[in-house]
N, C-alpha and C positions, 0 to 999 in steps of 0.2 A: 504494500500500500504506500502511495506517495506521501501521505501525511499520517504516519502511524500514531503519533502522539495526539493529534486532533481527534482521531477516531478510535481512541482507546477508551472503552467504557470506564466509568468511575462509580464505585458503590460507596455511598455515604449513608450510614445507618442502615435502614432496610430499603433504601431507594437506590436503584441503579440508573444512572444517566448514560445514555447511549453514546455520547461523545463529550468533548470538553468545551463546547461553545454554548454559552447561555445568552439569552437576550437580556440586556440590562433593563431595570425598571425605567420606563419612559412613557409618560401618560400621553394618550392620544388626545391632545388638547383640542377642544372644540368639537370633537367627534361625539363625545358623550354630552347629552343635554342635561336636563334637570332630573332625569330618572335616577332612582337610587339603586339600580341594578344594571348589569351589563346588557345593553340593547343589541339588536341584531347587527348593526354596523360595527359595534365594538367587538362582538364575538367573531365576526368575519375578519376584522383586522388582526386579532390575535391568533386566530386559527390559521390564517395565511402564513404567519411566522412559523407556527408549528409544522405546517405542511412543508415549509422550506428546509426543515432538517435540524433546527436548533434543538439542543437537548432539554433545555428548560425555558419556559416562556414566563416572564415576570410581569404580572399585572400591576400597573402603577395608577393610582395608589388608593388605599383605604385611608381616608383622613382620620387620624386618631384624636384630633381636637374636637371631641364630640359636643362640646358646649359652644363651639364657634357660632357667632350670630350671623355669619355670612357664608356664602359659598366660595370655596377656594377654586381657582381655575384648574388646579390639578385633578380634582375628582369630587364628584357628588355621590358616588356609590356608597352603599351602606350594607356591609356584610352582616351587621347585627340583626337586621330584620328578617326573621325566619320566613315570612311570607314571600320574600324575594329569592330564597335559596334555590328554587327551581330554575331561575335564570342563571344564577351563579353556577349551578351544576351543568347547565347547558354549555357555559363557557369552558369549564374544566373538562367536560366530556369531549368537546371539540378539540381541545388541545391534546388530550390523551389519545384521541382517534389516530393521531399521527405518531404515536410513540414518544411524545415529549412529556415532560413533567410540568406542573403548574405551580407558580409561586405567587403569593399575594404580598405586595409591599405595604408595610404599615409606616405611615409618615405623618409628622406634625411639624410645621414651621414654628408654631407657637401653641401653647396650651392656654385655654381660658379657664377661669374659676371665679369665685365670688370673694369680694373684699369684705372687710369687717362691717360694712353697711349693707351687705347683701346685693351689691351691684356687680353685674357680670363684667369682668375686666380681663385683658390679656395678662399673662403672668410671665415672669422672667426667672432665670436661675437664681439671681441674688438681688433683684430689685434695682430700681434706678430709672433714669429718664430714657424714653425712646427717642427716635429721630424727630418727633414732633415737639419734644420738650415735655410731654406728659409723663407723669410718674407711673411706672409699671411695678406693681408689688412683687415681692419675692414669693415664689411658689412655696406653699406650706408642705409639711410632711404628710398631712392628711390628704392634700390634693395629689401628692406623689403616689400615695397608696391607692387612691381612686384610679388614677391613670394606669398604674401597674395592673390593677384588676381588669381594667378595660382592655389592656393588651392581652391578658390571659383569656378573656372572653372572645376577643377577636381571633386568637389562635384556635380556640375551640370551634368557633363558627367556621373558620377556614377549613377545618377538617370536615365539618358537615357539608361544606360546599365542594368538596373533592380536591382541595389543594394539597399538594405534596410538601409544600414548604412555605414559610413566611419569611419575608425579608424586612428586617427592622432597619429603618434609615436612621443611623446614628452619626452621620457625617455631614459635610457641606455647610455647616453653620446652622442646621436645623436645631430644634430645642435640645435634643439629647446630645448633639455635638457640642453645643455651647455649654451644656451642663458640665462636661468633663474638661472644658477649656479654662485655663487660668485667666484668660482675657475676659471671660464673661461670667465666670463663677468666682465671686469673692465672698462667699458666705462665711459666717463665723461659727456655724454649728457643725455638727458631725458630717454634714454633706458638703463642706467646703474645706479649703486648705490643700492637703496632699492629694495626689492623684487617686490614692486609695479611697479617700473620702468622696472626691468628686465622682468616682465611678459607682458609688453606692446606689444612685437612682437607676441607672441602666441595669445594674445587677439586680435590684429589686424587681424590675420588670421581667428580667429573664427568669428569676426564681419563681415568680408568680405563674409565669407561663408553664414552667416545668411542673410546678405543683398541680396545675390544672389538667394538663394533657400529657405529662410525662414525655416520652420519646415518640409519641404518635405522629409528630410532624417535625420536619427539619427546620432549623433556624439559621438563616443567613444574616449576618450582622454587617451592615455597611458602616465603615469608619474612615475618616480622613487620615492618611498616613502622615500628613503634615498639614497644618493650617496655612502654611506659606506666609505666616505673619512676619513683619520686619523684625519683631522681637517679642518674646514672652509667650508665644502661643504653643500649641501642641506641635511637637516635632516627632520624627520617626521613632526615636527612642521611647517616647511616651506612648505612641501607638502600639509598639511591641509589648510594652509593659501592660497596657490595657488589654490587649488581645490575650495575653497569658493569664490575666485575671479571670477572663470569661470563657476561655476555650473549652472548659468542661461543661459549659452551659449552652454552647452554640455548636453548629456543625460546619459552617463555612465562614471564613474571615474574608469579607469583601473589602478590599483596600482601594479607596479612591484618594482624593486630595482636595485641599482648599476649604475656604470658608466664605460663603457669599457675602458676609458682612465685612470682609477685608477686600479692599479695592483690587481689581484686576485678577483675583484668583479664580473667578468663575470661568474665565477664558482658558484656564489651565485644567480645571476639573472637567470641563467640556472643551477639549482642545480646539482652538481655532485654526485657521489656515496658516498661522504664523508658527505653528508647532508641528513636529513630525509625528507620525503614527507611533503609538506605544510609548509616548513620552513620559508616562507616569508609572511604567512598569518597575522602576527602581524602588518604589515604596513597597510594592508587593514582594519584590525580591528580598528586600531587607527583612520583612516579616517572615518570609519563607525560610531564609537562611538562619533566622534566630532560633529555630528548632521547635516551632509550634507544632502541635500534634494533629491539627485539623487542616483540611484543604484550604488553600489560599486562592482567591480570585482576583484577577487584575482586569483593568479596562482603561480606555483612553484612546479613542480614535483608531481602534483596530479594524481592519478589513482585509488586509493582505494575508492569505493563508501561509505564505512563506514566513512572514514575521510571527504569526501565531504559533506555527509549528516550532520555530526557533525558541520562542519564549518557553514553551512547554518542554521542549527537549533539553534545554539548559537548566530546567528546574527552577525557573524564576517564579512560576506560578503553576497551579494545578488546573485552573479553569480560566478561560478568557471570555469576558462578556462584552457585548456590543449593544449600543442603543441605536445611534444613527446608521451604523453599518447594516443592521438588519431592517431598518426602515427603507433606506435607498434600495436595498435588495433583500427581501425576506427569504429568497431562495438561495442565498449565499452558501449555506452549508451543503445543500444538495449539489450545487454546481461544483464545489470543491471536491466532493466525494466522487462525482461523475467525471472528474478531470476536465471540467469546463470553467476553471477559474478565470479564464480570459473573458468570460461572458458576465462576470460580476459587475453590476452597475455601481460605479464609484460614487461615494458620497462626496459632495463638494463643500461641505461644512458651511452651508449658507444659513443654517439655523431656522429655516422656515418651519420645520417641524416643532420648534419650540415657541411658535408665535402664540401669544396669549390674547391677541386682539379679538374682541367679540365680533368684529366686523369681518373677520377672515374665516377661511375654511381650512380645516386641518389637511395637510398634504405635504408632499415632498417635491423639491424642484426637479430632481432627476428621474423620479418614478411617479408618473401621473396616475397610477392606480391606487396609490396610498390614500386612505380615508374614504375610498369609493369601492372597496372590495365587495361590499354587500350589494351596491346599486348597479355596478357596471354590467353584471350578467344580464340585467334586465334592459340595459341601454344599448349594448352592442349587438347588432344584428348578426345572424348566422351568415357564414360566407356562402355566396351563391356561385355564379360562374366566374371563372378566372378572367380578370380584367387587365387591361393595359393602363398603367398609371405613370404619368410624367410628373416629376418633382422639379420645380424651377428654383434652384438655389440649394447649395450644399453646406449651409450652416447648420446649427444644432436642430432647428425645427425641421429643415429639409431632411436631414439624415434620420431623425427620429421617425418622421412620417414614412420614409422609405423602409425603415426596418419593420415598422408595424405592418405596412401594406404587404411587404414581402412575406412576413410570417403568416399573413392571412392567405397566402398562396397566389398573389398577383404577380404579374410581370411588371417590374419597376425599373425606371431609368431616372437618374438625376442629371440635370443639366446645370453646370456651374460655370459662371463666366471667368473666374480666376483659374489659376493653374493648379489649385488644390482644394480639398474639402476643409471645413473648419469654420468658415465665416468669421463672425465677431469673436470667436473663442481663440483664434490664432494668437492673439496678443499674450495669452497665458504662457506661451512657450518662452517668452522673454522676461517673465516676472517671477522671481523665486517664490514669493509667497502665494502665487496662484497655481501651485503645482497640482492641487486637487482638480482644478478646472481643466488644466492641461491633460490630466489623466482621464477625465471624463470625455474630453474631446477625442482623445486617442481611442477610447473605448468605442465611441460612435463610429469613427473611421474604420476601426477594426471590424465591427459588426457589419458594416456596409460591405466590406471586402469578404468577410467570412460567409455571408449569406449570398454572395454572388450577384449583388445588385450592380447593374450597369451604370457606369459613371462617365459622363462626357464633360471634360474640363475645357478651359480656355474657349468657352462658347457662350456668348451672350444670347439668351433666348429672345426671340421675337414672337409676337402673336401669330404671324404667318408660319414661322417654323414649327411652333408647337401645334398649331391646328393641322399642319400637314402630317403630324405623327398619328392622327386618327386615334387618339387615346380615348379611353372611356372616362378617365378622371384625370384632372390636372390639379396639383396642389402648388400654390404660389407661395414661395418662401424666400422672397427677395430682400427681406431685412429692412433696415432703416439707415438713414444718413445722419451724420453729425449736424447738429444745429450750428449754423454760422451766425452769431449775433451781429446785429447791425451797428458795429462799433467802428468809428473812423480809424483806418489803418489796418482793418482786419484782413485786407487783401495783401499785406506786405509779405515779402519773401521769408521773413523770420517767424511767420505764424504757421502753426500746424495743428492737426487734431490730436487728441490723446491716443487714438488708435495708431496713427502714424508714428507718434513719438515712441510708443512701446516697441514697435518693430524696427525703428531707425534711430536708435539712441546715439549713433555716431553723428547724426545730423543735428543733434541738440547741443546748443551752446552751454557754456559754463554757468551762466546766470539765467535762470528760467522763471518765468511768471506763468502760473496756472490760473485760468479764468474759469471758475466754477468749482464749488466745494462739495458736490455730491460724492457718492461713493467712487465713481470713476475718476473725478478730479483728485480726490484724496489718495487713491491708489496710484495714479500716475505720479503724483507729487512725491509720495514715499519711494516709489520705484526709482525715480530719477535721483532723489537724495541719496538712496542707498548705492547709487552708482557714481557718487562723487559730485553731483551737481549742487549748485547753490540755488535752492528753490524757495519761491514765495508763492503763496496761494491766496486768491481773493474770492470771497463769497458774499453775495448780496444779502443772504439771510443771516440769522443769528446763530446758527449751529452748522456743524460739518457732518457730512455723510448721513443725512437724515433718512435716506432711502435704504440704508443698510440695517440688518437685524441687530438687536442689542449687543450681543457678545462680540461678533466680528467688528462692529462699530467701535466698541470700547477698546478692543485691542488695536484697531487701526488708529484711532485718535491718540492713544497713548504713545504709539511709535511716531506718529506725525508730530506731536508736540516736541519730541526730542530731536527731530531731524529737519523740520520745515518751519519757516516763518509764515504764519497765516494771519489773515485779516478778515473778520466777519463784519457784517453790516457795511460792506465796502463794494462799490460798483466801479468797474473799469469804464472810463469814458472815452479813452483814445489809446491807440497803440502806435508806438514810434519805433525807429530802427534799433534803439538801445534801451528802451524803457516803455513802461505803460503809465498812463495818468489815471488816477482813481479819485473817487469822491466818497467820503465816509458819510454815514447817516447823519452825523452832526454838521455836515457841510464842509468839514475840513478836507483839503486836498492832500493827496499822497502820490508821490512819484516813486516807482519801483524800477530799479535797473534790471534790464532783461535783454540778453542776447537772443533768446528764443521765447516765444509766447505760445503756450499750449491751450487749446480750446477744449473745455470739458463742460459745455453748457447744455448737455442733453442730446437726445436723439429724436428724430421725427420719422414716422413711418412712411414707407414708400407706397402708400395706399393708392395714390393716383396711378402709379405705374402698374400696380397689381391689378387694377380694374381693367387695364388694357387686355388682360388675358381672360376676361369674363366669358367670352364666346368661343373659347378654344376647344371646349369639350362639353359633353352633356352635363358633367358634374365638375364644378370648379370650386375649390376651397382656398381662400387666402389664409395663410397660417403664419405664426411667429410674429416677428417685429413689424412686418408690413401691415399687420392688423392693428397692433398697438405696441410701440417701442417700450419695452419694459425690461424683463429679466428672463433668465433661463427657465424659471418655473412656468411663467405664462406662455413662453414660446413652445415648450415641450407639451404643455397641456393642450394647446390648440392643435398641435401636430398630431398628438395621440388621438384626440377626439375625432378629428377629421378622417384620419387614416383608418380608424376603427369602424367607420361607417361604410367603407368601400367593400 
């Protein structure tokens, strides 16, 4: 077997896991509505992961703050209500159908309780002021005891619902994590001071669970190997000591990292595109090498089977878990087993799957089926006669549409005006921190080749040419153009677009001014600065990279501040040979020296051009950026939806 360590079963207690890849707890944000039980879309989402071959499917999450006066975005499900157990058992039954095991995550960002006046209030490990300045009382021993009993009850109910394991979230700066942290727990009673004292509350919870259910269910305990605090927080030595305190009470040590209350650590616990895969394995390895007796689990942007096998083979961990990796491709494990690792859909770390916005729909940028597992079988028609399909444009939307249409059995041809496939993603080849996007582009190109899709490059399609093909369906994926703002001097020879600057850094001068502070502008600014350029960036609005998701944006802005001079509330009013003139919101003028000016003012869809192809076939679909210039997620969604109807 190519990956003997990945596919080596592991028996923990009375449970045998068929391989060493687990899905990490990751809530299907916005997929679950207000129901207190897993709905059919939720069951379909998790069962798709089980079908894909993962050994354990972790349901995230049961909110353990039972007195919370509001609904957390993470989950509204309620395992305590026995009238809903029939639905929970449908979930675990679907997971078990594919030979996977089911785990229920128990999670609390905060616990609520009653103060001495009987008012419901949030509690903290040792009392103090919260970020609003309001006083948050210290959790009492009585409240701790109540919460411990509720964890025990949750474990009992999990067994009734068919779960094989519970995962207690004691890391990432959640309540249990902060309770053992010297940064957040400065109690003066027996639950404060030494690590042994600070560990008493988690130990109380574990003891109550074992008293209630014994060893009928496995317990996985998530903890941060380090809080990554500048000083004074939990470090790996503390983590090892804590795990050894509880290892006889738990079954798996789940080693993560970071504390969400400490700036910039979330982008490490959930690694952004600025970090390499497996960047947090060192913490699990330290726990593993310390001599703990129970299996150790690691995670952190894993998806490459070669890396996973290496980590397992070198004994750095016993189990590797993935969240985003099995969202972008729930069939990952089966593809590895069937020697089709080249077909794994790479995660691009865009973090759209962690979008909390109530106006959004749960989904994945690179996998348009995510969040729609239950609905799509009703939407996608069965394949009829084999049809001839022409795709105009070989960017991400065009390639995705071609792949989908080809897999549906059609005769597909891509017509691309440039010399190669890739479209707007080609810039990723020149930018170190966009390696995930480059990998995804190469995956699409590889699949086009592997499926034997005909590609005609160096050919600009015309309506007459396409109509002469006598195709049954034409999908127009001609993309978008950079917006050229009407600024005096914008036609100067020292002005170029961000896309051109990425690919032609040798043409960029020493001093560079970027016009536009969206994600594209910030990324080209950082890229040029990392390559030795003196970069200034101007943005009309009050904030940078507002179109990026929270964690990538936080990491991007942090690096930008260290490498780039930027000006918000600033508008470029004219461009000159060696400078740009700007006006700030307060009316003050600003002159920025610049040998090169890079435009990053957005994109505009080539919708007018796409309409020229409307009469080229019986069925014509505009897809991708020529419909609406946006991002990979919307481009691939339109491509998938259109091609699935042919």
